[in-house]
BAFI-3210 file (N, C-alpha, C; in Angstrom, 3 decimals, decimal comma, padded with zeros to 6 digits):
// residues 170
n [1|2|3|4|5|6|7|8|9|10|11|12|13|14|15|16|17|18|19|20|21|22|23|24|25|26|27|28|29|30|31|32|33|34|35|36|37|38|39|40|41|42|43|44|45|46|47|48|49|50|51|52|53|54|55|56|57|58|59|60|61|62|63|64|65|66|67|68|69|70|71|72|73|74|75|76|77|78|79|80|81|82|83|84|85|86|87|88|89|90|91|92|93|94|95|96|97|98|99|100|101|102|103|104|105|106|107|108|109|110|111|112|113|114|115|116|117|118|119|120|121|122|123|124|125|126|127|128|129|130|131|132|133|134|135|136|137|138|139|140|141|142|143|144|145|146|147|148|149|150|151|152|153|154|155|156|157|158|159|160|161|162|163|164|165|166|167|168|169|170]
n.u [085,932|085,984|085,373|086,497|088,004|090,004|091,095|092,274|094,060|095,567|096,539|098,043|100,099|101,587|102,328|104,219|105,834|107,171|108,650|110,751|113,685|113,580|115,663|115,928|113,639|110,944|108,065|106,018|106,765|106,349|103,289|102,989|103,303|101,557|099,277|099,169|099,043|096,281|095,007|093,689|093,775|095,566|096,535|094,888|093,873|093,180|092,923|096,102|097,243|096,255|097,741|100,516|100,019|100,108|102,712|104,280|103,309|104,207|107,184|107,403|106,980|109,064|111,243|110,550|111,028|113,777|114,901|114,103|115,240|117,950|118,298|117,469|119,788|122,105|120,992|121,385|124,044|124,650|123,353|125,812|127,608|126,974|126,646|129,717|130,339|130,701|128,430|126,710|125,264|122,543|122,001|119,781|118,474|115,788|113,707|111,902|109,568|110,516|112,879|114,225|115,618|114,108|113,845|112,284|108,893|106,658|103,657|101,246|100,627|102,645|105,725|109,685|111,913|115,122|116,975|118,566|117,832|117,966|121,000|120,838|120,671|118,144|115,886|112,955|109,771|106,467|103,418|102,231|100,669|098,912|099,195|098,362|099,746|101,869|103,690|103,735|104,727|103,131|102,048|101,897|103,780|106,911|110,177|113,211|116,709|120,014|121,326|119,178|118,051|120,001|119,349|117,035|117,300|119,082|117,716|115,465|116,195|114,934|111,608|110,925|110,749|109,089|106,687|106,009|105,777|102,995|101,742|101,504|099,785|097,588]
n.v [101,196|104,083|107,788|108,609|107,054|107,028|109,480|109,396|107,658|108,354|110,966|109,642|107,687|109,732|111,374|109,312|109,067|111,620|111,494|109,724|107,783|107,608|105,910|103,510|102,371|100,422|099,856|097,931|098,197|100,545|100,449|098,950|100,337|102,220|100,545|099,616|102,425|103,111|101,204|099,716|096,990|097,155|095,366|094,109|093,774|096,436|098,156|098,099|098,541|101,812|102,581|102,022|103,726|106,249|106,250|106,007|108,879|110,300|110,204|110,714|113,447|114,321|113,800|115,024|117,797|117,606|117,338|119,998|121,656|121,295|121,840|124,591|125,239|124,707|126,494|129,307|128,760|128,875|131,446|133,000|132,315|133,198|136,525|136,836|135,997|133,823|132,075|129,274|127,023|125,329|123,910|122,075|121,028|120,154|120,453|119,333|120,221|119,223|119,485|117,202|115,561|116,172|114,081|112,707|113,832|111,380|112,034|114,212|114,223|111,962|111,154|110,618|110,482|111,158|111,000|111,197|109,410|109,046|108,569|106,772|106,539|106,580|105,809|107,101|106,378|108,111|108,842|112,654|115,228|117,776|120,519|123,411|124,350|123,038|120,666|117,440|113,906|110,663|107,604|106,098|104,355|103,293|102,776|102,643|101,185|101,976|099,935|097,980|099,457|099,424|096,536|096,678|098,453|096,839|094,880|095,896|095,554|093,159|094,010|095,679|093,246|092,063|093,837|094,604|092,034|091,379|093,471|093,201|091,305|092,086]
n.w [109,851|111,876|111,812|114,079|115,608|113,411|113,115|116,485|116,297|114,030|115,074|117,126|116,178|114,864|116,959|118,063|116,248|115,998|118,237|118,435|117,125|114,459|112,734|114,381|114,781|113,810|111,681|112,577|115,481|116,588|115,227|117,997|119,880|119,539|119,881|122,307|123,986|122,976|123,850|121,530|119,354|116,853|114,959|113,091|109,819|108,576|109,891|110,205|107,799|107,883|109,559|108,648|106,289|107,709|108,631|106,229|105,484|106,747|106,717|104,486|104,301|106,391|104,777|102,450|104,270|104,729|102,685|101,067|102,776|102,170|099,450|100,056|101,125|099,029|097,426|098,626|098,398|095,620|095,393|096,832|094,566|092,868|093,729|093,870|091,258|090,349|088,435|088,845|086,509|086,370|083,742|081,788|083,613|085,800|088,727|091,643|093,964|096,721|095,918|094,365|091,566|088,778|085,752|083,961|082,685|082,776|082,550|083,297|086,322|086,904|087,372|086,850|089,280|090,631|093,829|097,015|099,718|103,337|102,886|100,749|096,827|095,524|092,288|091,304|090,759|090,654|091,424|092,012|093,917|094,343|096,408|098,225|096,641|095,723|094,509|095,842|096,362|095,866|097,689|095,699|094,267|093,133|094,393|093,563|094,530|094,068|092,629|092,306|089,832|088,127|088,076|086,651|084,221|083,207|082,069|080,089|077,741|077,548|078,051|076,675|074,068|075,381|075,241|072,055|071,908|072,859|071,929|068,909|069,081|069,334]
ca.u [086,900|084,978|086,737|087,254|088,740|091,373|091,641|093,052|094,903|096,645|097,306|098,870|101,149|102,171|103,110|105,234|106,855|107,977|109,562|110,851|114,709|113,674|117,047|116,411|112,303|110,503|106,416|105,684|107,560|105,307|102,241|102,623|103,524|100,073|098,461|099,254|098,558|095,193|094,243|093,182|094,334|096,438|097,162|093,807|094,404|092,304|093,839|097,617|097,280|096,384|099,150|101,422|099,916|100,454|104,006|104,224|103,236|105,085|108,699|107,899|106,874|110,083|111,925|110,797|111,491|115,259|115,657|114,087|116,518|119,120|118,102|117,873|121,260|122,369|120,325|122,815|125,659|124,604|123,683|127,024|128,642|126,682|127,138|131,407|130,769|130,715|127,586|126,497|124,578|121,967|121,636|118,248|118,141|114,799|113,854|110,635|109,564|111,456|114,524|114,554|115,849|112,957|114,418|111,211|107,579|105,633|102,052|100,895|101,194|103,478|107,399|110,493|112,899|116,759|116,557|119,060|117,169|119,702|122,512|121,024|120,480|116,788|114,973|111,404|109,064|105,708|102,533|102,312|099,178|099,524|098,902|099,044|100,810|103,527|103,890|104,238|104,117|101,800|102,841|101,396|104,541|108,306|111,740|114,639|118,364|120,618|121,648|117,534|117,849|121,096|119,382|115,708|117,449|119,673|116,571|115,216|115,162|113,306|110,323|110,728|110,546|107,368|105,621|106,156|104,711|101,819|101,164|101,387|098,876|096,429]
ca.v [102,049|105,816|108,825|109,665|106,284|106,974|110,822|108,985|106,956|108,848|111,734|108,515|107,743|110,701|111,659|108,622|109,413|112,962|111,237|108,494|107,832|106,484|105,198|102,437|102,187|099,914|100,207|097,176|098,796|101,816|100,081|098,045|100,977|103,089|099,991|100,152|103,932|103,682|100,092|099,243|096,111|097,970|094,614|093,786|094,545|097,672|099,224|098,027|099,705|102,868|103,169|102,168|104,836|107,216|106,188|106,601|110,150|111,479|109,939|111,176|114,512|114,471|113,353|116,531|118,900|117,151|118,080|121,385|122,144|120,636|122,672|126,255|125,315|124,531|127,916|130,069|128,719|129,615|133,108|133,608|132,316|134,819|137,351|136,600|136,160|132,511|131,602|127,718|126,822|123,844|123,552|122,120|120,050|120,071|119,935|119,425|121,272|118,388|119,501|116,078|115,750|115,424|113,096|113,002|113,541|110,508|112,610|115,395|113,846|110,958|111,573|109,801|111,291|110,864|111,667|111,264|109,366|108,429|108,324|106,273|107,105|106,329|106,119|106,639|106,118|107,706|109,908|113,384|115,876|119,274|120,728|124,408|124,870|122,546|118,948|116,469|112,422|110,117|106,947|104,968|104,497|102,269|103,714|101,308|101,294|102,007|098,392|097,937|100,255|098,461|095,329|096,738|098,635|095,458|093,979|096,933|094,672|092,415|094,361|095,933|092,610|091,676|094,572|094,806|090,726|091,892|094,861|092,589|090,064|092,886]
ca.w [110,780|112,249|111,276|115,487|116,171|112,390|114,073|117,489|115,322|113,632|116,406|118,647|115,535|114,927|118,344|118,515|115,390|116,255|119,451|118,345|116,851|112,915|112,343|115,288|115,349|113,066|111,628|113,854|117,025|116,305|115,921|118,822|121,064|119,317|120,093|123,758|124,119|122,475|123,837|120,281|118,414|115,633|114,004|112,415|108,524|107,831|111,178|110,123|106,128|107,753|110,525|107,512|105,727|108,235|108,724|105,187|104,701|108,058|106,098|103,088|104,727|106,406|103,595|101,863|104,772|104,483|100,747|101,313|103,679|101,394|098,359|100,422|101,348|097,687|097,003|099,071|098,072|094,512|095,577|097,469|093,953|091,580|093,951|093,475|089,616|089,632|088,767|088,514|085,699|086,208|082,671|081,397|084,788|086,395|090,412|091,826|095,303|097,639|095,572|093,864|089,896|087,966|085,135|082,782|083,489|082,188|082,417|084,231|087,548|087,324|086,778|087,160|089,838|091,584|095,306|098,411|101,371|103,926|102,267|099,026|096,093|094,395|091,852|092,122|089,358|091,172|091,104|093,021|093,609|094,319|097,504|098,739|095,206|096,030|094,124|096,569|096,240|096,779|098,011|094,657|092,958|093,798|094,593|093,106|094,432|092,597|092,518|091,737|088,889|087,454|087,336|085,850|083,478|082,014|081,816|079,207|076,135|077,528|078,277|075,160|073,552|075,389|074,802|070,934|071,044|073,461|070,673|067,739|069,120|069,236]
c.u [086,056|085,850|087,273|088,231|090,317|092,050|092,492|094,194|096,158|097,566|098,544|099,717|102,301|102,938|104,557|106,447|107,997|108,653|110,520|112,574|114,183|114,660|116,748|114,832|111,854|108,763|106,067|105,582|106,174|104,138|101,751|102,305|101,903|099,091|098,019|098,848|096,934|094,396|093,471|093,985|094,487|096,695|095,965|094,143|094,007|093,372|095,596|098,067|097,261|097,060|099,835|101,190|100,143|101,813|104,530|104,142|104,017|106,456|108,629|107,444|108,222|111,570|112,235|110,871|113,151|115,671|115,008|115,528|118,451|119,364|118,091|119,050|122,071|122,086|121,395|123,617|125,800|124,152|124,936|127,660|128,069|127,033|128,898|131,841|131,052|129,692|127,442|125,407|123,632|121,735|120,328|117,476|116,989|114,164|112,337|110,408|110,309|112,932|115,159|114,323|114,794|114,118|113,472|109,729|107,054|103,770|102,271|101,119|102,120|105,037|108,441|111,517|113,851|116,482|117,654|118,104|118,038|120,399|122,835|120,506|119,406|116,238|113,406|110,581|106,971|104,355|102,778|100,876|099,521|097,936|099,069|099,990|101,858|102,338|103,719|103,811|103,063|102,250|102,108|102,910|105,992|109,311|112,521|115,636|118,879|121,150|120,239|117,566|118,786|120,435|118,094|116,452|118,288|118,905|115,637|114,439|114,014|111,987|110,247|110,177|109,033|106,303|105,090|105,207|103,600|101,322|100,891|100,184|097,491|096,038]
c.v [103,298|106,439|109,029|108,772|106,451|108,302|110,129|107,889|107,486|110,219|110,602|108,282|108,449|111,274|110,429|109,006|110,176|112,788|110,212|108,405|107,195|105,828|103,678|101,613|101,313|100,220|099,468|097,640|100,019|101,666|099,727|099,241|102,549|102,108|100,261|101,503|103,755|102,389|099,516|097,743|096,688|096,274|093,922|094,631|095,716|098,713|099,131|098,480|100,424|103,283|103,080|103,354|106,004|107,195|106,542|108,007|110,926|111,072|110,658|112,898|115,104|114,627|114,982|117,998|118,718|117,890|119,208|122,132|122,402|121,966|124,402|126,173|125,835|126,140|129,103|129,819|128,993|131,033|133,682|133,658|133,400|135,965|137,450|136,052|134,700|131,708|130,112|127,702|125,542|123,560|123,380|121,044|120,646|119,815|120,121|120,041|120,579|118,539|118,025|116,685|115,232|114,927|112,860|112,569|112,591|111,237|113,833|115,335|112,288|111,370|110,794|111,028|110,308|111,610|110,709|110,709|108,366|107,618|107,537|106,572|106,055|106,886|106,102|107,439|106,762|108,898|111,097|113,966|117,457|119,505|121,903|125,035|124,398|120,793|117,903|114,819|111,839|108,719|105,664|105,379|103,452|103,501|102,482|102,263|101,453|100,684|097,859|098,378|099,715|097,298|095,768|097,139|098,065|094,864|094,906|096,362|093,936|092,686|095,207|094,917|092,438|092,828|094,622|092,993|091,009|092,501|094,364|091,778|090,909|093,368]
c.w [110,761|112,085|112,531|115,535|115,002|113,146|114,965|117,404|115,057|114,400|116,821|117,745|115,218|115,443|118,399|117,219|115,496|117,291|119,400|116,929|115,505|112,488|113,124|115,474|113,846|113,051|112,350|115,333|116,959|116,057|117,047|120,080|121,200|119,970|121,869|124,314|124,051|123,279|123,048|120,117|116,561|114,686|113,007|110,893|108,138|108,721|110,121|109,073|106,508|108,488|109,524|106,821|106,144|108,566|107,727|104,692|105,572|107,310|105,354|103,794|104,892|105,792|102,734|102,400|104,606|103,585|100,958|101,658|102,720|100,195|098,831|100,536|099,883|097,213|097,405|098,351|096,951|094,352|095,842|095,975|092,873|092,003|093,731|092,068|089,386|089,771|088,338|087,492|085,255|084,666|082,141|082,718|085,600|088,002|090,500|093,698|096,320|096,887|095,018|092,077|089,408|086,600|083,833|083,943|082,524|081,922|083,411|085,936|087,825|086,777|087,004|088,040|090,712|092,607|096,252|099,250|102,139|103,885|101,180|097,890|095,327|093,163|091,692|090,811|090,289|090,962|092,149|092,425|094,261|095,463|098,243|097,577|095,114|095,833|094,696|096,398|096,962|096,821|096,654|093,765|093,037|093,094|094,432|093,672|093,556|091,625|091,853|090,182|087,956|086,630|085,971|084,136|082,019|081,141|080,470|078,287|076,261|077,736|077,236|074,106|073,810|074,970|073,336|070,895|071,982|072,049|069,414|067,674|069,052|068,233]
res [m|d|s|e|t|s|i|r|i|e|e|t|v|l|d|i|l|k|t|c|n|l|e|e|v|s|e|q|k|i|r|r|m|a|s|e|k|l|g|l|d|l|s|e|p|t|r|k|k|f|v|r|q|v|v|e|k|f|l|a|e|e|q|a|k|r|e|a|n|a|a|d|e|v|k|e|e|e|d|e|e|e|e|d|g|k|v|k|s|s|g|d|k|e|y|d|d|e|g|d|l|i|v|c|r|l|s|h|k|r|r|v|t|v|t|d|f|r|g|k|t|l|v|s|i|r|e|y|y|s|k|e|g|k|e|l|p|t|s|k|g|i|s|l|t|a|e|q|w|a|t|f|k|k|n|i|p|g|v|e|q|a|i|k|k|l|e|s|k|s]
***
């Protein structure tokens, strides 16, 4: 796909995303709407994947904005409490640029965070990149709901056992 077509697709998809109700629209519907506007078949695998990336990036940026606003509100409350002599300590907790709680850093670019997205608590294991002095999430990673996390956590002994078994073979 040439860069001119990519730019046209991205701009069209972003225009649609900015004007629609994100709670009611699906990626498929966005792709169809963009396809009609552009007169292009966006169901072709490469274009479909590109539209998905644009949608995911947009949603991640929107989430970051919401979380930044929430973090600003918390900061304002903390500032007000500090002025009143009632300082709240966050202890050793660390938060990223999006306001997500960083549970641990797996490496320089990978971390485990806990966030609230559309009313659901998510545990994310994700790669990050730097842009304009901010650490932003990439699409490389996974986000687990609380229920999925509980299932995963329950099965950690089995994972550890499999790792030990594989390591003993080397």
